[in-house]
Structures are given as C-alpha cells and as structure tokens.
VOGU-3710 file (C-alpha; in Angstrom, 3 decimals, decimal comma):
1> mtieqtsldh> 4,940/-26,866/-17,701  2,853/-26,464/-20,814  0,445/-23,688/-21,674  -2,442/-25,984/-21,254  -1,312/-27,004/-17,770  -0,865/-23,355/-16,766  -4,467/-22,522/-18,093  -5,831/-25,418/-16,043  -4,184/-24,686/-12,883  -5,018/-20,985/-12,714
11> ptraafwrrp> -8,758/-21,697/-12,592  -8,080/-24,326/-9,890  -6,038/-21,993/-7,756  -8,735/-19,255/-8,144  -11,629/-21,650/-7,321  -9,587/-22,619/-4,184  -9,411/-19,140/-2,985  -12,989/-18,289/-3,655  -14,110/-21,286/-1,321  -13,987/-19,354/1,911
21> frlirenrra> -16,197/-16,661/0,575  -18,697/-19,177/-0,769  -18,683/-20,720/2,601  -19,594/-17,276/4,111  -22,342/-16,789/1,739  -23,741/-20,216/2,539  -23,777/-19,332/6,201  -24,768/-15,774/5,926  -26,889/-15,714/8,783  -24,550/-17,119/11,076
31> yllinaaayg> -21,828/-14,898/9,854  -24,005/-11,769/10,453  -24,906/-12,828/13,857  -21,322/-13,419/14,803  -20,528/-10,169/13,614  -23,176/-8,311/15,605  -22,098/-10,207/18,700  -18,180/-9,601/18,253  -18,567/-5,858/17,562  -21,398/-5,411/19,814
41> lvlvgivvgl> -19,627/-6,851/23,055  -16,541/-4,637/22,408  -18,791/-1,563/22,112  -20,763/-2,697/25,184  -17,383/-2,961/27,054  -16,310/0,543/25,986  -19,581/1,882/27,305  -19,313/0,095/30,544  -15,691/1,183/30,899  -16,694/4,946/30,329
51> afpdliaara> -19,584/4,515/32,878  -17,372/2,634/35,595  -13,759/4,153/35,357  -12,653/1,831/38,288  -12,894/-1,094/35,668  -10,470/0,565/33,392  -8,091/0,919/36,102  -8,279/-2,465/37,260  -7,697/-3,588/33,731  -4,723/-1,213/33,261
61> taleddgtge> -3,219/-2,439/36,653  -3,655/-6,084/35,386  -1,795/-5,302/32,158  1,099/-3,720/34,007  1,176/-6,703/36,463  1,460/-9,283/33,614  4,146/-7,183/31,741  1,908/-6,306/28,878  2,142/-2,501/29,496  5,817/-2,631/29,612
71> lvrrlvnipp> 6,378/-4,739/26,626  4,155/-2,222/24,502  5,898/0,572/25,605  9,388/-0,995/24,592  8,133/-2,098/21,239  6,130/0,700/20,166  9,129/2,626/18,791  10,194/-0,436/16,668  7,110/-0,910/14,352  8,479/-4,117/12,508
81> lfaltilgvn> 9,068/-5,911/15,778  5,925/-4,581/17,402  3,864/-5,675/14,284  5,497/-9,257/14,519  4,563/-9,414/18,231  0,981/-8,263/17,694  0,614/-10,893/15,054  1,826/-13,862/17,200  -0,471/-12,798/20,112  -3,477/-12,382/17,731
91> vfrlslltiv> -2,764/-15,736/16,031  -1,548/-17,959/18,866  -3,190/-16,554/21,988  -6,453/-15,400/20,588  -7,134/-17,291/17,475  -5,800/-20,656/18,398  -5,880/-20,808/22,212  -9,054/-18,579/22,842  -11,221/-19,794/19,958  -9,976/-22,960/18,055
101> vpslvvpfag> -8,450/-25,219/20,881  -11,431/-24,944/23,139  -13,852/-25,615/20,083  -11,798/-28,743/19,167  -12,647/-30,222/22,690  -16,257/-28,701/23,609  -18,533/-27,602/20,670  -18,862/-23,685/20,516  -16,574/-23,215/23,620  -14,319/-20,932/21,725
111> laffgywafq> -17,422/-18,465/20,939  -18,069/-18,116/24,668  -14,280/-17,515/25,514  -13,950/-15,083/22,789  -17,176/-13,265/23,984  -15,661/-12,810/27,394  -12,419/-11,512/25,754  -14,164/-9,044/23,558  -16,068/-7,545/26,443  -12,899/-7,155/28,706
121> tgitmaptss> -11,022/-5,683/25,609  -13,806/-3,135/25,164  -13,392/-2,160/28,739  -9,555/-1,693/28,394  -9,971/0,361/25,219  -12,399/2,793/26,742  -10,536/6,166/26,496  -9,992/7,968/29,878  -8,297/11,240/28,331  -8,227/13,551/25,476
131> lgwvaliphs> -5,199/11,634/24,046  -7,086/8,348/24,526  -9,874/9,589/22,281  -7,382/10,826/19,654  -5,734/7,253/19,718  -9,030/5,637/19,180  -9,367/7,341/15,863  -6,645/5,286/14,012  -7,178/2,256/16,369  -10,683/2,070/15,298
141> ltivielqay> -9,593/0,546/11,949  -7,500/-1,892/13,748  -10,615/-2,828/15,834  -12,516/-3,325/12,558  -9,768/-5,243/10,871  -8,806/-7,631/13,548  -12,327/-8,441/14,753  -13,267/-9,393/11,255  -10,469/-11,779/11,403  -11,757/-13,249/14,721
151> vlvllgayll> -15,131/-13,376/13,162  -14,080/-15,688/10,398  -12,340/-18,029/12,918  -15,520/-17,901/15,220  -17,598/-18,842/12,155  -15,234/-21,705/11,411  -15,615/-22,691/15,251  -19,312/-22,526/14,869  -19,416/-24,744/11,812  -17,212/-27,403/13,517
161> grhwlfprtv> -19,563/-27,489/16,358  -22,626/-27,653/14,290  -21,423/-30,359/11,937  -19,929/-32,299/14,908  -23,367/-32,352/16,849  -25,526/-32,417/13,725  -23,569/-34,359/10,985  -26,603/-34,699/8,769  -26,166/-30,813/8,095  -23,108/-31,477/6,099
171> daknrrqgyv> -24,330/-34,881/4,624  -21,861/-36,662/7,031  -22,568/-40,348/8,010  -21,551/-39,896/11,646  -20,216/-37,347/14,139  -16,618/-38,353/13,536  -17,097/-37,571/9,773  -18,895/-34,297/10,673  -15,870/-33,316/12,923  -13,688/-33,854/10,096
181> rglqrlglla> -15,682/-31,923/7,616  -16,030/-29,179/10,374  -12,262/-28,884/10,578  -11,845/-28,664/6,826  -14,249/-25,674/6,912  -12,370/-24,052/9,815  -9,217/-24,324/7,900  -10,662/-22,734/4,858  -11,874/-19,783/6,877  -8,496/-19,419/8,589
191> lpalalliig> -6,828/-18,434/5,221  -8,563/-14,980/4,819  -8,434/-14,657/8,877  -4,651/-14,938/8,602  -4,494/-12,345/5,849  -6,478/-9,858/7,823  -4,483/-10,333/11,079  -1,227/-9,546/9,182  -2,737/-6,363/7,741  -4,297/-5,551/11,238
201> avweayslry> -0,907/-6,083/12,820  0,985/-3,894/10,464  -1,557/-0,958/10,737  -1,665/-1,077/14,436  1,950/-1,065/14,817  2,627/1,709/12,476  -0,512/3,803/13,290  0,506/3,923/16,929  4,033/4,850/16,162  3,417/7,471/13,452
211> fvhplsqwll> -0,134/8,771/13,500  -1,367/9,152/17,068  1,274/11,924/17,971  0,545/14,119/14,822  -3,105/13,624/15,322  -2,841/14,735/18,918  -0,840/17,722/17,929  -3,386/18,727/15,288  -6,691/17,966/17,324  -5,592/18,772/20,964
//
C-alpha cells in the first residue's frame, strides 16, 4: 500500500466512525426523549419497588425460579466468564430480541417492550438492605453505561419505524426503500452501542467481584 493510499483510507475510516454521532446530532430531540424515557422508567421502577417491597420479593422469586439467581452466584467469582455472560444477555436477549427483532416486524414495537423491561428492572434493582444500597454505588455506573447503549439501539429502532412509515423523511421513494435506509441507520448506531455494552459488561462483572465487599466493609 502506498503512502497516498494510506492517507486516503485514514480519513475514510474516520468519517465512517463519525457517522453514528452525526446521526445522533441530526436526531437530537428524539435521542434526548429516549434518554429521558429509558432512565426515567428505571428510576420510577426503583421508587415503586421501594414503596411496595412485595414487588421486589416477587421479582426475586421469579429470578430464582428461572435460574438467573443461581447463575449469577456461580459466575460472580469468575469475572471474565461473568462479563462474557452479561454481554451475551445484553446483546442477544435485550438488544436483539427485545428491541430490534420486534421493531423489524411492527414499527416502534421494540420501544414498548424495552419500556416494560426498564420498569421491571428498576423494581428488581431497588435496594432492600444496607448492602443493597452499597452495591448500588458501583452498579449506578453500570446502569448509566448499559442504558446508554440501549438508548442508541432504541434510537435506531425509532428511525427504522419512522423511515418505514414515512419514507419521505429520508427522501425514499417508497416504504420498502425507507425500511432499508432505516436498517442502515440502525446498523450504524449498533456499533457504538456494542462498544458500550462491552465496557458495561466488564465493569459490571469486575465491580461486583472486587468493589462491593470493600465498600461494604468501609461504609457499613
């Protein structure tokens, strides 16, 4: 490869990685509204959980019944495997099956499914003990990182539905073309979302293993 080719390829790659952020800027209002809804629903769920402890108990029972609780207890002492498991759940179960796949069939459906998940997750996260409040300190960063990843996927699902139903918003000739262009925008936003999910999974696994116990010893 010549020096000239290298100099041309570098700006091209840089421009490609800037495209998701340009897309966010172009749809700033939708992005901010989705942020407010995502974080807001989790916070509402936490408040509801604190107000109605029976709901927390019911969620805990459900997690034990489906094996999630036992799986977490087994993996928490193996951070690399725990992080990989978290990433798999966040990418396939939440990003793909909860948000993307429903939105491919019914416009905006993934946003509604995610809203329900966010509220239920808030209830599950509501601390019921002093140790729970301490654990929420490092886990708050996990919430911020992972929810931001989901917000990007949600924005992509929103744009898919919008371009699908209203193709003229993206200068498409028909809904089929609008659908394809919506998929392209969803794919662009999935790139930074995946990066955030990787960071969030690593932080969640290692913070639960190494930070919660020292913090509890210091604060309680």
